[in-house]
N, C-alpha and C positions, 0 to 999 in steps of 0.2 A: 929439649929442643926437637926429640924424635917425632913427637904428639903435634909442634907444631909445623913440623915439615909435612907429615901427615894431612892436616888439616888442610894444608896449604895446595896439596896434591888433588886433592877434592876438591875443594872450592876453582882451583884452575878447570878442572873438569867441567864442572858445573855452570863458572863462569863463560866459559865458550861456548856453550850450548845456546844460552838465553839470557847470561847475566845471573845476579845474585848469589857470588861466589863469596859475596861480603857478608852473606848470612852465616856462612861457617867460619871463615877465617877469623874475623873480627869477635864475635864470641869467643871463641877458641884461645884468640890473644888476652882477650879481659880473664879468663880463667886461669892461662899458664902464666900469665907475667901481672898478677894482682898488683907487682909494688909500682906498677907503669902509672905513668900520669896518663890520662884520656888523650890529650894530643900526641904524646908520644906512641901510643898505641896505633893512634889513627895514622900518623906518620909513617911509622915503622909497617904498618900494614899498608900502606898505600903502594909504600916503596915495593915491598915483596910482591905485590901483583902486578902492578904496571906492565911488566915485560912479558907476563903470562898473556895479558891481555893482546898486546903487541903480535905475539907468536899467533894467535886464534886469528888476529886481522889479516896475516901472512898467510896463512892457510886459507883463509875465505878468498884472498883476492887473487889465489891462484886456481880457484873453478868457480867463483861468481863474477858478473861483470858489474865492476864497481861502479857505481852513477859518482864520481870523482867530485863533480862541480855542487852536489847535495852536500857530500862528505866535506868540502873546504867549509862552507857555508855553516854547517853546523856543528864542525870542530872549531871554529873561529867564534861563535855563539858561546859552544861548550867551554873553552879556555878561559874566555875573558869571565864568565859567569863561576864559575867553579873555583877560580881564584878570589872573586867577592865573595863567594860562599864560604869559603876558608876563614876568609877574614872576618865575618858576621857569626861564625861557630866560636870564636874567642870572646865575642862580645855578647853573644844573645844563646841562651838555652836553647838545643833542638828540640828540648822536651817540647816546648810551645807548639811546634808544628805537629807535632807527632797524632794527637786527634785529629786533625785535618788528613793527614797521611794515610791515617788509619779509613775514613771514608772514601777517599780517593784510590786504594787497594781492593775495597769491597764493590766499587762502580767497576774497577777495571776485569776482574774478575768474575762479577756476574754478566758484564758485555762481552767479552771473549768466549765465556761459556755458552751464552744463547746463539752467539753469531759463528755455529758450526764452519760455516766457508771463510771465516776470516783469516786472510793470511794462506789461504790455500793456492791463491791464483793471485798474479798482479794486476790491481783495477785501480788506476788511477781515479782520485777523490777531487782533486784540485788539477788545474790547467799546468800543461808541463812545465811552461816558462815559471810559474809559480811555485813547483816542487823545492828550489834550492832556497827559497825565503820560507815557507814552512820549515823546512829542515833546520835554519837558524832559529825558528821559535822555538822548535823542540830541543835544538842542543843547549839554548840560553836557558831552558825552565830546568832542564834534566842537569846542565852543567853546575848551575845554583844548587839543588838539592846534593849535587856529587860532592861539593865541596862542603856544605851546611852539615849534612847527615850522612849521605853516602850507601849504605847497603840499599841494593835494588836498582841502581842506577842503570846498569846495563838493561835489566826487564823493561824500565820504563821507556827507555830510549826505544827498545824495541816495538814496545806499545805504539807508541809515540809514530814510527814511520808506517807500522804497519795500519793503524786504525785510521791517522789524519791524512797521509798522503795514499796508502794504498798497496805498499809493497807486500810481498809476499814474506812470510816470516823466514824464511833462509834469507833474502834479501837485507830484511830488517836487524837481524843478527848481524848481518856480516857488517852492515853500514855503521851500526851501533859499537862495533868492537873498536874500529878507528876514531869515533866522536870520543869513544871512552879514555881512550890511550890519552887524547890531545886534553882532555878535562883532567885526567891522573895526573899527567905531567904539570900541568898548570897551578893545580891545588897543593903538588909534590913542591914545588917552588917555594912556597909559603914555610912548609913542613921542614924541610932542609937548611932555611935560612934560620930557622929559629933553633935549628939542632934538637927535631924532636925524631930524628931516625937513629935507631938502634943498628949498625949494619951488622953486626956479629950475629945477631936473627935474621935480619933482615933477605941478606945475601941466601942462606941456606932455604930459608921458604921460597925467595925466588925462582931458585932452580927448579924447586919441585913445582910450585905455580906454574912454571913453563912448561915443565913435562904433562902436567895436567890440562894445560891448555891446549896442547898438541893433540892429545888423545880425544879431548872433548870436542874441538872443532871439527876433528876426523871423522866422529860420530855423527855431527849434524849435518856434515856434508854426505855422507853415506844414506843416513836414514831419510831426510829430505823434511819437508814442510809439516805433516801432520806428526811427527815425530815433537821435531821443534814446539811446534802447537801444546802438545800434550804438557813436553817439560814446562813450559811457560806459565800454563795453569798452576802446575805444582811447585814452581817457585813464588808464583804471586799467594798461593795457598800458604808457604811458608813465612811470606813477607807480613799477610796477614796475622798470622800467630803471634810472631814477633812483636808486631807495633801493638797488636791487642793485649798483648802479656804486659809491655811497656806503660802502656795507657792505664789498665786495670793497678796495676801494682804504683804509679804514681797518685791515683784518686785514693788508695788506701794511706799513704803516707798523713 
């Protein structure tokens, strides 16, 4: 349990800055609780992390002027599609999507690295009245991914709001936290209804995740856009390694 709580603490810290906490917490749970089924791992992990994301969202809201209409549209899209994605995860293997996700991650990493000024300043790429609708689209796509696969949802949300709309990295991260909370709650409804959450493990991990999220969001706010961009590239690189290994392992089977 101690190792699980330490993993949750670190996951909360990373996730609060730019998403990607699932890269730490979910693999740790697979290693520490091999007796659990995959849905139980995902459900327990989701319960342990959603409050940490809420803490980060609250922290950002105190320092950043949140565009609530964009959050509302993106949250509705993410919530509905996250529940649908969770349903599909019990019918179709996520392994089918992993090669596609790997290519997507490579494209995101290369694009972000080459665009040195991406996310440093707010420069809208769409008309102001269309921003909430683009937010809805980003929320729907990332919400489905969140329910279906999971790891890296926050990072994909940040990239969507920065690259498609033109928010800076700090604002993109702030918006993504609120939408991620909605997506997590809606997908969690499915896992709770099916009895896939082990509360004796999830609650201590949730407390540690909240502490990590508080520290991570404070760090992001204090260090600014340049730091968040660098952290984003590190997380995307980790996602590439994760999915690259998964795809390689499946090809060897």
